N, C-alpha and C positions, 0 to 999 in steps of 0.2 A: 521349529517353525512349521506350521501346517501348510498343506497344499492349497487350502481355501482360506479366504479372509472375508471379514465384513466390509461392505462398501455401500455408498449411497449412489443409487442409480436415478436416472431421469427418464420419465415416460409420459407422453400425452400432456395436455394442459400446459399452463405457464405458471400458475400460482403454486406456492410451496406445498400446500396440502394435497394438490392433485398431481404434482410433477415429481416430487421427491419420495423415494422409498428405499428401504434397506434390503440388501440382497447379499448372497454369498457368491464370490467370484474367485477365479484363480489368483493365487498370490503371484505377483510379478517376480522375475529373476533379473538381477543386474547384468547388463551386457558389459562389454569392455569399456572401461572408463567411467562406469557407473557404480553407485552404492545403493544398497537396499536399506531403507530406514524403517524401523519399527515405530510407527507413529504414536507418539504420546499426546500430541495436541496438533490441531490444524486451525489456521486462521480462516475467518469468514470475511469475504470482501465483496464489494459491489460488483466486480466482474463475475463473481460466482452467480449472482442473481441474473446478470445478463446472459450467462451461459444457460442457466435453467430456463430462461425465456426464449432460447433459441437465437439470441442475437450476438453471441460471442463464442463461436466454435473453437475447439482446440486446434492448434497448428498441426499439420500433417505429421503423423507418427507419434503424437502425444497421447497419453491416456485420455479416454473420454469421461473418466470420473472427474467430477468437479473438485476444485481445491488447488490453490496456487502457492501455498506455503505450509510447512509442517516443522515440527521439532520432535526429536526422539533419539533413539540409539541406533548406531550402525549395526545392522543385523547380518549383512553379507556384503562381500566385495566382488565387483567384476575385475577382470584382468586389467592391470594398469590403473587402479583406482587412486594411486598416488598417496597422499599424506595420511589417509584415514585407516583406522583399525577397527575391527569388530568391537563394539562396546562404547565407542566414542560418542559423546553427546554433541549432536549437531542440530542446526536449523538450516532450512534450505528453501530456495526459490524453485518452484516447479512449473512446468508448462501445463500440468494437470495431474490428477490422481491423489489429491490430499485427503479427501473425505473417505478414508479407508484405513485398514489395519496396518498396511505396509505401503510404501511408495518408493519407486526408483527415481533416481535423479543423477544427472551428470555430476560427478564428484567435484568438479570445479565450481559448482553453484551452491555448495554447502559451506557453512561457516561454523566455527566452534561456539558452543553455548557456554558462557561464563559460569564458573562454579557456583556463584551465588544467585543464579537466575533459574527460575522454574521453567519447565518445558512449556507451560501455558504462556508465560511471558515471552519466551523465545519464539513461539509459533506466530506471534503477532508482529514480528520484525521484518522478515524478508521482503514481502510484497510492498510494504510501505517504505522501507529504507531504500530498496533498489529504485523505486519510483521517484522518491524525493531526491536521491542523489543524482539520478540521470537527468531529471528535469529542472530542479531548482539550482543545482550546483554546476552541472555540466552544460546543459542547454541554456539555463537562465543565468549562468555565470555569477551567481551571488558570491560576494566576498565580504570580509569583515568591514564594518563601518557603514554598510549599505542598509537600506530599509526595504523590507519585504512585506507585501500584503498577501496573506494566506486566507483563502476562502474555505469555509467549512472547517473552522478551527476545532470543532468537536469530533470530527471523523478520525478514523485511524490515520489516514494520510495527513490530515490537518494537525493533529497532536504531534505526530512524528516530525512533520515539517517545522513546527514551532520549536521543538527541542533541538533539532539539528541546526536550524538557523541561529538559535541562541548560542549553541556550542561553538559555532563558527564565528561568533562575534558580530552578528547582524542585529539590527533593531527590527522587532516583529510587531506587525499590526495584523490582528486576526478578526475575521467575521464569523458570527454564529447566528442562528435563528433562535432568539430567546436570551434573556438577561442571565439566567442561571448558567447556561452553557458558556456565555461570554465571560462570566466571572470565573468559571473553571479554566477557561483558556488562559486567563491572566494568571491563575495559580500555577499553571505548568510552564509559564515563561513569556506569554505575550505581553509586550510593553503597553500596547493599546488593544483593548478588546471591544469590538463593536457588535451591538445587537441590531442586525439589519431590519428587524421588525419595527424598531423604534428610531433608528438613526440612518442618515444618508451616508453610506460608507465613503462615497466620493468626497463629500464635504469634510468628513473627519480626517481622511487621509491627506487631503490637500492642506488642511489646517496644520497638519503635522509635518508638512514639507514635501509630501508626495512620496511615491514608491519607486525604487529602482527596479524591483522585480515584483511581478504578480504571479502567484501560483494559484490556478483556478480549476476547480472541479465542476463548476456550474455551467459556464457558457451562457447561451440565451441572453436574457435581459441584463446579465452582468457584464457582457462584453463591452458595451459602450462606456459603462462606468469604469471598467478597467483601463481603457485607453485614456480616459479623462484623468485618472488617478496617477498615471505614470509620469515620472520626470523625463526630461530630455535624455535620450540614450537609454530609455527604459526597455525592459524585456517582459513580455507576457508569455508565460509557459502554461499552455492549455493541456490538461491531462484527463479531463472527463467532461461530459456534457449533460449533467443531471437536469439542467434547466432548458435543454434543447440545443441543437446544433445549427439552427438557422439564425443568422445575424445580419444586420445592415452595417456595412463597413464604409466609413468616410475616410478616404485615403489621406486627406489633407493633414490630420494630426500625425500620421506616420511620417510624412515628409518633414513637417516643421519640428517635430520632437525627435526625429531620427530613431523611431521605435523598431523593435524586433518582435515579431510574433512567431512562436514556435509551439509545436505540439508533438506528442509521441505516444505510442503504446509500448508496453514492455513484453508481453507474452510471446509475440511472434519474432522477437529479435533472435538472430543466430546464436547458437550455443557459445561460439567463441566471443561474441560481444557480451553476453551475460557473464562469461568467465572474466572478461576484462573488468566489468563493473564490480564483480565480487572481489577482485584483487584490490581495486581502489577503495572499496567500502571497508575491507578488512584493515587496510593501512590507515585510513583517515577517520572513518566513522566508528569502527569497532573499539578504539580507545575511549570514545565518548560513551559507548554502550557499557564497557567494563567499568568506567568510573561512575556510572549512574546518571550522567547528563542526558542520555537518551534512553529512556525507559517508558515508552508509551503505556498509559494505564490500561488495564484489562477491565472493560465495563461489565462483561458478563460471560460466564462459561456455561455451555450447554453440553450434555452428553450427546454422543453421535445419534442416538435414537430420537433425539429431540431436534434434529436438523431443521425440520419444518418450522418449529418455533424460532430457531435462530435466524432463519431467513426472514420470517415475519417481523421479528424484532428489529433487524437491521433495516428493513424497508421503511419502518416508521421513522427512522432518523433521529431517535431520541437518545442514542448512545453517546457516551463520551469516551473515546478511545476504541479499543479493539473488542471484537466479539470472537470467541474461540470455541471450538469443538474438542471434546475428549472422547476417545473410544470407550 
């Protein structure tokens, strides 16, 4: 292991061409309770774009290098790193540092990579699986037999949510922008796939009986429709605001339909809370991953030196599934 490593830095500007550049930085060392991962692949996510634009800074003490999820081999152990050994294949949720040759992480936030899974596939799991579990299942309280409406069914979050909800025994309605994306959402498990460019999602959902839970990455103009599409005792889980964060709220439907609106972010949660989520995910979701029920497709893989292209591609929103970097 070298004292220096490749990493992607951010400077000036907000666009990927002006802001992202490759540099050599000191390789991190694992502190007590941490592991050092030799990064074989790193997931690319919308929060990475927000950080590049200066809108999503890392929490105190976290690496300033972009990247919230990686997969690779354990390269070194901090004191008390628990279950892991050097050479173990792992994937991990990071507070930052993924766009690099090595990354350190709390040992409790790593999960084992199944033997039949590539590092590229594994790198696309943590950020999406942790987000979907925490919001759709814990905060949204989705259970078998219920109906969930998932917006952005072509995104990494959306595809993962479709597969996890189906594995849990729910009925899934997904929205996408474009019929081709909607058709692919149906292929990965959506019972009803809506092209919002051509269809009114509220009408389609209500014709299907309404939704018990809505998982929304859009916000903005979708908010009113989400409220209208929810059944009595329904739950709206807001996890992103791609369509904007300013909405008009009519409180009357909340009273008459006994609705719950919840939202959260993942990155700034305490380490102990992320460890608790990891334990629940390994117990409940990881059997779905091992069986193949939850295997979000990888849309495109970019080499680390093409990180600018990866961000540009993700920003266009044409992907289906995950975008991944490899060193």
